[in-house]
Each structure stands twice: as C-alpha cells, then as structure tokens.
N, C-alpha and C positions, 0 to 999 in steps of 0.2 A: 537773417536772410532777406535779400532784396528780390522781390518778384516783379519783373517787368511784364506788363500786359500790353501787347502791341497788336496793331490791326493787321499786320502782314509779315510774311516770312522775310522779306528783304530787310526789315528792321533788325531782325535777329542776325541775318547775315552781315550786317554792318557792325552791330555791337559786339558780337562774339570775338572777332579778331582784334577789335579795338580794346576791349577789356583785357584780353590775354596779353596785349602789349603794355597797356597802361597800369594794369593791376595784376601782375603775374602771381602774386601771393594769394589772390582770391580764387577760390575754386568754384567753377560752374557746378550747380547742383547742390552745393553746400552753402556758399556765401551769396550766390546770386543765381537767378534762373530767369529765362525769357520764355514766355508762352505767347505764341502768335495765334491770331484769329484769322478768319477768312474775310477780311475787309472790315470797314468801319461799322457796318450794320451788325455784323456778327459780334464784333468787340462790344459795341454798346448794349446789345441784347444780353450777352452772356457774362461780361466781366463781373457784375455784382454777385451772380451765383457762384462764380469761381472764387471770388474773394470770401464770401460768406461761408463757403464750404471747405475752405482750406484747413486741413486738420492738424498741421504740425509746424514746428520751427518758428512760430510767432513772426511771420514775415511782415515787412513793410512793403506795400505795393506801390509801384510806379506805373501809372496808367498813361500810355503814350499813344497819342492819336494825331494824325495829320489834320491840319486846319482846312486845307483844300478850299480856301476862299470863304469859309464860314465866318460869322461874327465871333471872334475869339473869346470875348467875355461871356457871351451867352452859351457858347459851346462848353467852356470850362465850368460855368455854373451848372449846366445840365449834368455833366459828368460828375461833378462834385456832389450834387444832390443824391445821385444814385450810389456813389461810393460811401458817403456818410451813413447811409442806411445799413451798410454791412457791419458797421461797428469796428472795422479794421483800420489800422493806420495806413495812410496813403498820401501820395502826391499826384497831381495831375500835371502832365507836361504836354503842351501842344507843339507839334512840329509845324513851323511856319515855312512855307505852305505845305510842303511835302518832303519826304525823306531826301529826295534828290537835292533839295536846297542845302541840306547839311553837307552833302558830297561836293556841291558846287562852291561851298565855302572854302574849299582847299583845292584850288586849281592845280597846284604842284602835285598833289596826291593823284589827281586824275591823270596828269601827264606821266607820272611814274608808272601807273598801272597801264596806261594806254599811250605809249610814246608818240604814236602817230597823230594823236589828238592836238598836240601843240597847245594844250589848254592854258598853260601859264602865260602865253602871249596875250591872253584876254584879261589878265589880272588888273590892268589899269582902266578897263572899260567900265562905263557907268552901269551897264547891265549886271555885272558880277560883283559890284562893290557891296551890295546888300542882297545876298541870295534869298533871304527870307521874303523879299518882295516879289520874287518871280512867281507868276501864276502858272507857268508852264515849265517848271524845273525839270520834270521828267523828260519832256521833249527836248529841252536844251541839252541835257546830259546825253541823250540818245544821239543828237546831232554831233556833239563834240567827240563822242567815243565811237560812233558807228556801230554800237552794240544795242540791240533792242531789249534784251532781257534785264529787267530790274534787279533780279536776284543776283545774277552773275556780275553785273556792274557793281552792285553794292559790296559784294564780297571782295572783288578785285581792288576796289578803291579804298575800302576801309582799312586794309592792311597798311596803307601809307598815310592815313590821315594824321596830321599834326595839330592837335587841339589848340596849341598856343598861337597858331596863325589862322585858324579857321574863322571866317568872317560871318558865319551864321550865328546870330544872337540866340536863336532857340536851341541850337546845338550846345552853345556855351552854358545856357541855363540848365539844360538837361544834365550835362556833364558835371556841373557844380553840385547839382542835387544828388546825383549818384555818388560822387566822391564824398559828400558830407554824410550820406547814409552808410557808406562803406567804412568810414573811419571810426 
C-alpha cells in the first residue's frame, strides 16, 4: 500500500481523479490512500507520528509538501530526518512551488475544465513554460479560471490532466515515483 501524506485537501482532490483515470486497477484504501493535513505546519508536526503508528499493510509513505519558496534541499533534508526516525519506508516529494504549479503545467486541462479561461492561448508564453518557477501559481490559476476555491479548481482540472504533456517537473517526478511504487 502507498500512503500519501499531504499538507492539504486540494492535493487529495487532484490525485484521486488522476489515479482513478491513470490506474483504474488500483483501489483506493487497499492499494493507495491519501491522508491530508491542515497545512504545512500540521503536516510537519504530525506526519512522523502517523507513520510510526501505522498498524497494518506495510505501507510505503510518500510525503508530499509544497515548497512555497523555501530552500528545497534543506526542506527535504528536514523532512527526511523526521521520516527516517519512524523506521518506515518513505519518499519525500516536494511540490515546486505549490499544487497549482502542477495544474498550470497542463493549460489544455485548465481550458477543458474552464472553457472561458482560454488558458491554452498562453501555452507559448515564457511565464507558463516552467510552472514550477511561478511563485504565485495559486493567484495565476485564480486569474485564469476566475474561480477562487483551491479545492474546487483542483478537482475540476485534475480530471483532465494529461501527464505526458504536463510541463511541471515536480509533477513528473511525483508521478514517476508513484508509478514505480505501484508496479
């Protein structure tokens, strides 16, 4: 079983429809599970206890946290140190810079979910070539979609994400890790 520990519900709302489409033979709750926390601080404070106390199914944990402008290497080192202490198998994956960067990696998916956004017309612009570099991805996505709610946007767009064209490197790394653990 793969247990994904995420900082927020919108990550769950992105991954559930994506996994259902990409891995229909994998069953949520048996093959994989997502546990979301109430933000970065809650995740960092509580994920070691959640991992150490996990009583069944010999899971492999995937700890997923937004970078949000932090030093990526020191953030990963800090999370790794805490995860190692649990004695459980794990991978740390940092979302650069935030979940919305993953969504902005596929402008066609945004436009399919929100046709009025005309998001695909921005595909050639420098701003969206490397969405992991955007420090304001959430605000950019809100402007494109005119939808303020992170969770509703994530759910609507995730149904249409095409990983093979997604420009977010951190999304690609996460997906490769999940797929290697799932096989």
